C-alpha positions as protocol buffer text, in pm:
chain_id: "A"
residue {
  index: 1
  type: MET
  ca { x: 1021 y: -406 z: -2744 }
}
residue {
  index: 2
  type: GLN
  ca { x: 749 y: -635 z: -2628 }
}
residue {
  index: 3
  type: ALA
  ca { x: 732 y: -750 z: -2265 }
}
residue {
  index: 4
  type: LYS
  ca { x: 868 y: -1098 z: -2340 }
}
residue {
  index: 5
  type: THR
  ca { x: 1172 y: -955 z: -2516 }
}
residue {
  index: 6
  type: HIS
  ca { x: 1239 y: -706 z: -2236 }
}
residue {
  index: 7
  type: ILE
  ca { x: 1218 y: -978 z: -1971 }
}
residue {
  index: 8
  type: THR
  ca { x: 1438 y: -1222 z: -2166 }
}
residue {
  index: 9
  type: THR
  ca { x: 1701 y: -960 z: -2251 }
}
residue {
  index: 10
  type: THR
  ca { x: 1710 y: -815 z: -1899 }
}
residue {
  index: 11
  type: LEU
  ca { x: 1741 y: -1159 z: -1740 }
}
residue {
  index: 12
  type: ALA
  ca { x: 2015 y: -1258 z: -1984 }
}
residue {
  index: 13
  type: LEU
  ca { x: 2210 y: -946 z: -1889 }
}
residue {
  index: 14
  type: GLY
  ca { x: 2121 y: -947 z: -1518 }
}
residue {
  index: 15
  type: LEU
  ca { x: 2166 y: -1310 z: -1407 }
}
residue {
  index: 16
  type: PRO
  ca { x: 2546 y: -1309 z: -1442 }
}
residue {
  index: 17
  type: LEU
  ca { x: 2556 y: -989 z: -1233 }
}
residue {
  index: 18
  type: MET
  ca { x: 2343 y: -1148 z: -962 }
}
residue {
  index: 19
  type: SER
  ca { x: 2568 y: -1451 z: -966 }
}
residue {
  index: 20
  type: LEU
  ca { x: 2879 y: -1234 z: -919 }
}
residue {
  index: 21
  type: THR
  ca { x: 2743 y: -1097 z: -592 }
}
residue {
  index: 22
  type: ASN
  ca { x: 2587 y: -1429 z: -477 }
}
residue {
  index: 23
  type: GLU
  ca { x: 2241 y: -1271 z: -493 }
}
residue {
  index: 24
  type: LEU
  ca { x: 2083 y: -1498 z: -753 }
}
residue {
  index: 25
  type: THR
  ca { x: 1754 y: -1568 z: -575 }
}
residue {
  index: 26
  type: LEU
  ca { x: 1401 y: -1615 z: -702 }
}
residue {
  index: 27
  type: ILE
  ca { x: 1294 y: -1285 z: -539 }
}
residue {
  index: 28
  type: ASN
  ca { x: 1576 y: -1089 z: -704 }
}
residue {
  index: 29
  type: VAL
  ca { x: 1507 y: -1249 z: -1044 }
}
residue {
  index: 30
  type: GLY
  ca { x: 1138 y: -1162 z: -1012 }
}
residue {
  index: 31
  type: VAL
  ca { x: 1215 y: -803 z: -908 }
}
residue {
  index: 32
  type: LEU
  ca { x: 1460 y: -766 z: -1199 }
}
residue {
  index: 33
  type: ALA
  ca { x: 1189 y: -888 z: -1439 }
}
residue {
  index: 34
  type: VAL
  ca { x: 932 y: -644 z: -1295 }
}
residue {
  index: 35
  type: GLY
  ca { x: 1186 y: -363 z: -1328 }
}
residue {
  index: 36
  type: SER
  ca { x: 1229 y: -452 z: -1694 }
}
residue {
  index: 37
  type: LEU
  ca { x: 857 y: -390 z: -1750 }
}
residue {
  index: 38
  type: LEU
  ca { x: 811 y: -83 z: -1530 }
}
residue {
  index: 39
  type: PRO
  ca { x: 900 y: 194 z: -1780 }
}
residue {
  index: 40
  type: ASP
  ca { x: 618 y: 79 z: -2011 }
}
residue {
  index: 41
  type: ILE
  ca { x: 355 y: 155 z: -1746 }
}
residue {
  index: 42
  type: ASP
  ca { x: 295 y: 467 z: -1957 }
}
residue {
  index: 43
  type: HIS
  ca { x: 152 y: 256 z: -2241 }
}
residue {
  index: 44
  type: PRO
  ca { x: -208 y: 133 z: -2184 }
}
residue {
  index: 45
  type: SER
  ca { x: -159 y: -179 z: -2399 }
}
residue {
  index: 46
  type: SER
  ca { x: 167 y: -284 z: -2231 }
}
residue {
  index: 47
  type: TYR
  ca { x: 182 y: -583 z: -1998 }
}
residue {
  index: 48
  type: LEU
  ca { x: 170 y: -365 z: -1685 }
}
residue {
  index: 49
  type: GLY
  ca { x: -53 y: -104 z: -1849 }
}
residue {
  index: 50
  type: LYS
  ca { x: -329 y: -362 z: -1900 }
}
residue {
  index: 51
  type: ARG
  ca { x: -307 y: -466 z: -1536 }
}
residue {
  index: 52
  type: HIS
  ca { x: -284 y: -117 z: -1386 }
}
residue {
  index: 53
  type: LYS
  ca { x: -516 y: 80 z: -1611 }
}
residue {
  index: 54
  type: MET
  ca { x: -558 y: 384 z: -1390 }
}
residue {
  index: 55
  type: VAL
  ca { x: -184 y: 444 z: -1337 }
}
residue {
  index: 56
  type: SER
  ca { x: -115 y: 372 z: -1704 }
}
residue {
  index: 57
  type: GLY
  ca { x: -393 y: 600 z: -1825 }
}
residue {
  index: 58
  type: VAL
  ca { x: -289 y: 893 z: -1607 }
}
residue {
  index: 59
  type: THR
  ca { x: 80 y: 856 z: -1696 }
}
residue {
  index: 60
  type: ASN
  ca { x: 3 y: 823 z: -2066 }
}
residue {
  index: 61
  type: LYS
  ca { x: -226 y: 1128 z: -2071 }
}
residue {
  index: 62
  type: ALA
  ca { x: 22 y: 1341 z: -1877 }
}
residue {
  index: 63
  type: PHE
  ca { x: 344 y: 1242 z: -2051 }
}
residue {
  index: 64
  type: GLY
  ca { x: 267 y: 1008 z: -2345 }
}
residue {
  index: 65
  type: HIS
  ca { x: 452 y: 686 z: -2422 }
}
residue {
  index: 66
  type: ARG
  ca { x: 829 y: 708 z: -2384 }
}
residue {
  index: 67
  type: GLY
  ca { x: 799 y: 1035 z: -2199 }
}
residue {
  index: 68
  type: ILE
  ca { x: 907 y: 1073 z: -1838 }
}
residue {
  index: 69
  type: THR
  ca { x: 913 y: 699 z: -1762 }
}
residue {
  index: 70
  type: HIS
  ca { x: 1175 y: 655 z: -2035 }
}
residue {
  index: 71
  type: SER
  ca { x: 1415 y: 919 z: -1903 }
}
residue {
  index: 72
  type: LEU
  ca { x: 1683 y: 966 z: -1638 }
}
residue {
  index: 73
  type: LEU
  ca { x: 1444 y: 1189 z: -1445 }
}
residue {
  index: 74
  type: GLY
  ca { x: 1181 y: 914 z: -1440 }
}
residue {
  index: 75
  type: PHE
  ca { x: 1447 y: 660 z: -1338 }
}
residue {
  index: 76
  type: ILE
  ca { x: 1548 y: 878 z: -1043 }
}
residue {
  index: 77
  type: LEU
  ca { x: 1188 y: 952 z: -937 }
}
residue {
  index: 78
  type: ILE
  ca { x: 1089 y: 584 z: -950 }
}
residue {
  index: 79
  type: GLY
  ca { x: 1404 y: 497 z: -755 }
}
residue {
  index: 80
  type: ILE
  ca { x: 1313 y: 746 z: -480 }
}
residue {
  index: 81
  type: ILE
  ca { x: 954 y: 617 z: -461 }
}
residue {
  index: 82
  type: VAL
  ca { x: 1062 y: 252 z: -451 }
}
residue {
  index: 83
  type: LYS
  ca { x: 1328 y: 323 z: -185 }
}
residue {
  index: 84
  type: PHE
  ca { x: 1067 y: 503 z: 26 }
}
residue {
  index: 85
  type: ILE
  ca { x: 827 y: 208 z: -4 }
}
residue {
  index: 86
  type: GLN
  ca { x: 1105 y: -35 z: 82 }
}
residue {
  index: 87
  type: LYS
  ca { x: 1208 y: 164 z: 392 }
}
residue {
  index: 88
  type: GLN
  ca { x: 850 y: 204 z: 516 }
}
residue {
  index: 89
  type: TYR
  ca { x: 696 y: -133 z: 440 }
}
residue {
  index: 90
  type: LEU
  ca { x: 957 y: -402 z: 367 }
}
residue {
  index: 91
  type: THR
  ca { x: 1202 y: -588 z: 588 }
}
residue {
  index: 92
  type: ASP
  ca { x: 1571 y: -502 z: 586 }
}
residue {
  index: 93
  type: ARG
  ca { x: 1656 y: -860 z: 485 }
}
residue {
  index: 94
  type: ILE
  ca { x: 1555 y: -783 z: 127 }
}
residue {
  index: 95
  type: GLU
  ca { x: 1723 y: -444 z: 109 }
}
residue {
  index: 96
  type: ASP
  ca { x: 1889 y: -509 z: -228 }
}
residue {
  index: 97
  type: ILE
  ca { x: 1561 y: -548 z: -417 }
}
residue {
  index: 98
  type: VAL
  ca { x: 1564 y: -175 z: -489 }
}
residue {
  index: 99
  type: PHE
  ca { x: 1896 y: -218 z: -671 }
}
residue {
  index: 100
  type: TRP
  ca { x: 1772 y: -512 z: -880 }
}
residue {
  index: 101
  type: LEU
  ca { x: 1442 y: -340 z: -964 }
}
residue {
  index: 102
  type: MET
  ca { x: 1623 y: -27 z: -1075 }
}
residue {
  index: 103
  type: LEU
  ca { x: 1878 y: -230 z: -1271 }
}
residue {
  index: 104
  type: GLY
  ca { x: 1586 y: -390 z: -1458 }
}
residue {
  index: 105
  type: TYR
  ca { x: 1445 y: -41 z: -1519 }
}
residue {
  index: 106
  type: LEU
  ca { x: 1780 y: 89 z: -1648 }
}
residue {
  index: 107
  type: LEU
  ca { x: 1830 y: -214 z: -1873 }
}
residue {
  index: 108
  type: HIS
  ca { x: 1484 y: -152 z: -2020 }
}
residue {
  index: 109
  type: LEU
  ca { x: 1590 y: 203 z: -2109 }
}
residue {
  index: 110
  type: LEU
  ca { x: 1914 y: 78 z: -2264 }
}
residue {
  index: 111
  type: GLU
  ca { x: 1723 y: -186 z: -2462 }
}
residue {
  index: 112
  type: ASP
  ca { x: 1479 y: 75 z: -2592 }
}
residue {
  index: 113
  type: SER
  ca { x: 1776 y: 293 z: -2688 }
}
residue {
  index: 114
  type: PHE
  ca { x: 1843 y: 44 z: -2968 }
}
residue {
  index: 115
  type: SER
  ca { x: 1491 y: 82 z: -3107 }
}
residue {
  index: 116
  type: GLN
  ca { x: 1425 y: 298 z: -3409 }
}
residue {
  index: 117
  type: ARG
  ca { x: 1253 y: 562 z: -3190 }
}
residue {
  index: 118
  type: GLY
  ca { x: 1519 y: 562 z: -2920 }
}
residue {
  index: 119
  type: VAL
  ca { x: 1478 y: 705 z: -2569 }
}
residue {
  index: 120
  type: LYS
  ca { x: 1442 y: 1064 z: -2449 }
}
residue {
  index: 121
  type: TRP
  ca { x: 1714 y: 1034 z: -2184 }
}
residue {
  index: 122
  type: LEU
  ca { x: 1702 y: 1403 z: -2091 }
}
residue {
  index: 123
  type: TYR
  ca { x: 1323 y: 1447 z: -2099 }
}
residue {
  index: 124
  type: PRO
  ca { x: 1173 y: 1707 z: -2028 }
}
residue {
  index: 125
  type: PHE
  ca { x: 1479 y: 1911 z: -2129 }
}
residue {
  index: 126
  type: THR
  ca { x: 1483 y: 1757 z: -2475 }
}
residue {
  index: 127
  type: LYS
  ca { x: 1196 y: 1608 z: -2673 }
}
residue {
  index: 128
  type: SER
  ca { x: 1405 y: 1408 z: -2921 }
}
residue {
  index: 129
  type: GLY
  ca { x: 1495 y: 1044 z: -2869 }
}
residue {
  index: 130
  type: SER
  ca { x: 1847 y: 907 z: -2878 }
}
residue {
  index: 131
  type: SER
  ca { x: 1905 y: 578 z: -3053 }
}
residue {
  index: 132
  type: PHE
  ca { x: 2233 y: 397 z: -2982 }
}
residue {
  index: 133
  type: GLY
  ca { x: 2186 y: 168 z: -3280 }
}
residue {
  index: 134
  type: GLY
  ca { x: 2255 y: 429 z: -3544 }
}
residue {
  index: 135
  type: LYS
  ca { x: 2128 y: 343 z: -3892 }
}
residue {
  index: 136
  type: PHE
  ca { x: 2211 y: -25 z: -3882 }
}
residue {
  index: 137
  type: ALA
  ca { x: 2188 y: -176 z: -3532 }
}
residue {
  index: 138
  type: PHE
  ca { x: 1831 y: -107 z: -3430 }
}
residue {
  index: 139
  type: TYR
  ca { x: 1508 y: -301 z: -3406 }
}
residue {
  index: 140
  type: LYS
  ca { x: 1141 y: -228 z: -3468 }
}
residue {
  index: 141
  type: THR
  ca { x: 890 y: -350 z: -3212 }
}
residue {
  index: 142
  type: GLY
  ca { x: 700 y: -659 z: -3328 }
}
residue {
  index: 143
  type: GLN
  ca { x: 914 y: -696 z: -3642 }
}
residue {
  index: 144
  type: LEU
  ca { x: 1167 y: -960 z: -3745 }
}
residue {
  index: 145
  type: SER
  ca { x: 1453 y: -754 z: -3599 }
}
residue {
  index: 146
  type: GLU
  ca { x: 1298 y: -776 z: -3251 }
}
residue {
  index: 147
  type: TYR
  ca { x: 1242 y: -1151 z: -3284 }
}
residue {
  index: 148
  type: LEU
  ca { x: 1607 y: -1196 z: -3380 }
}
residue {
  index: 149
  type: VAL
  ca { x: 1709 y: -1011 z: -3063 }
}
residue {
  index: 150
  type: MET
  ca { x: 1465 y: -1225 z: -2865 }
}
residue {
  index: 151
  type: GLY
  ca { x: 1604 y: -1547 z: -3014 }
}
residue {
  index: 152
  type: PHE
  ca { x: 1964 y: -1452 z: -2944 }
}
residue {
  index: 153
  type: MET
  ca { x: 1888 y: -1344 z: -2585 }
}
residue {
  index: 154
  type: LEU
  ca { x: 1683 y: -1658 z: -2521 }
}
residue {
  index: 155
  type: CYS
  ca { x: 1979 y: -1873 z: -2634 }
}
residue {
  index: 156
  type: LEU
  ca { x: 2209 y: -1673 z: -2407 }
}
residue {
  index: 157
  type: LEU
  ca { x: 1967 y: -1706 z: -2115 }
}
residue {
  index: 158
  type: LEU
  ca { x: 1937 y: -2083 z: -2163 }
}
residue {
  index: 159
  type: MET
  ca { x: 2316 y: -2109 z: -2170 }
}
residue {
  index: 160
  type: GLU
  ca { x: 2335 y: -1910 z: -1846 }
}
residue {
  index: 161
  type: VAL
  ca { x: 2074 y: -2130 z: -1677 }
}
residue {
  index: 162
  type: ARG
  ca { x: 2278 y: -2436 z: -1777 }
}
residue {
  index: 163
  type: LEU
  ca { x: 2598 y: -2277 z: -1641 }
}
residue {
  index: 164
  type: PHE
  ca { x: 2416 y: -2189 z: -1318 }
}
residue {
  index: 165
  type: TRP
  ca { x: 2293 y: -2547 z: -1288 }
}
residue {
  index: 166
  type: LEU
  ca { x: 2653 y: -2670 z: -1327 }
}
residue {
  index: 167
  type: GLY
  ca { x: 2780 y: -2409 z: -1079 }
}
residue {
  index: 168
  type: ASN
  ca { x: 2983 y: -2224 z: -1343 }
}
residue {
  index: 169
  type: LEU
  ca { x: 2782 y: -1907 z: -1410 }
}
residue {
  index: 170
  type: ASN
  ca { x: 3053 y: -1698 z: -1241 }
}
residue {
  index: 171
  type: ARG
  ca { x: 3294 y: -1804 z: -1516 }
}
residue {
  index: 172
  type: LEU
  ca { x: 3088 y: -1638 z: -1790 }
}
residue {
  index: 173
  type: LEU
  ca { x: 3260 y: -1301 z: -1747 }
}
residue {
  index: 174
  type: PRO
  ca { x: 3640 y: -1259 z: -1765 }
}
residue {
  index: 175
  type: GLY
  ca { x: 3812 y: -1218 z: -1425 }
}
residue {
  index: 176
  type: VAL
  ca { x: 3899 y: -848 z: -1441 }
}
residue {
  index: 177
  type: VAL
  ca { x: 3558 y: -753 z: -1582 }
}
residue {
  index: 178
  type: ALA
  ca { x: 3384 y: -965 z: -1319 }
}
residue {
  index: 179
  type: ASP
  ca { x: 3587 y: -803 z: -1039 }
}
residue {
  index: 180
  type: ILE
  ca { x: 3511 y: -451 z: -1163 }
}
residue {
  index: 181
  type: LEU
  ca { x: 3138 y: -522 z: -1202 }
}
residue {
  index: 182
  type: LYS
  ca { x: 3116 y: -691 z: -862 }
}
residue {
  index: 183
  type: THR
  ca { x: 3290 y: -396 z: -693 }
}
residue {
  index: 184
  type: LEU
  ca { x: 3063 y: -149 z: -874 }
}
residue {
  index: 185
  type: ILE
  ca { x: 2745 y: -339 z: -782 }
}
residue {
  index: 186
  type: LEU
  ca { x: 2844 y: -366 z: -415 }
}
residue {
  index: 187
  type: LYS
  ca { x: 2933 y: 6 z: -399 }
}
residue {
  index: 188
  type: VAL
  ca { x: 2600 y: 110 z: -550 }
}
residue {
  index: 189
  type: GLN
  ca { x: 2415 y: -124 z: -315 }
}
residue {
  index: 190
  type: ASP
  ca { x: 2601 y: 26 z: -17 }
}
residue {
  index: 191
  type: ILE
  ca { x: 2502 y: 375 z: -131 }
}
residue {
  index: 192
  type: LEU
  ca { x: 2137 y: 273 z: -174 }
}
residue {
  index: 193
  type: ASN
  ca { x: 2132 y: 96 z: 162 }
}
residue {
  index: 194
  type: SER
  ca { x: 2277 y: 401 z: 341 }
}
residue {
  index: 195
  type: TYR
  ca { x: 1955 y: 597 z: 279 }
}
């Protein structure tokens, strides 16, 4: 997926979750968007790769594209690094940014799982990618299938922005689902904030 599709898809999936916990702020939205781009730091021509050439080059040479940054191990390592940075250098008032950054990261991995190449979730223990889309529900980067995903997610995002503007974004998810997701988000945030 291209950066614009990752950002649009991640925001379309993440904004209702932020709204559930009353954490829909510009900072959290920005952090979620950055998280959606972070796994592609291993690709020198990616949005972040072009802006952080040294990090991108080293990561790409060491692990290749969709190596460690597109795995559960990479997700955990980045989470530890980001939590350390947050504890050492950021104020406690923005403690939940680690959660939203890592949610963006995780959504990126899930989005890439529907690509033809899939994601190596258990890298370095396995070198083969897993694709959730099977033979029919997958996309190819830069092809019509990706632009269809982008169009659908952009429509969904615009609908969510309109609902937010009207004060009804919380109504997007059914009551029981919303309650379960809100409880889960708050529990994970409590766990992250306890470290």
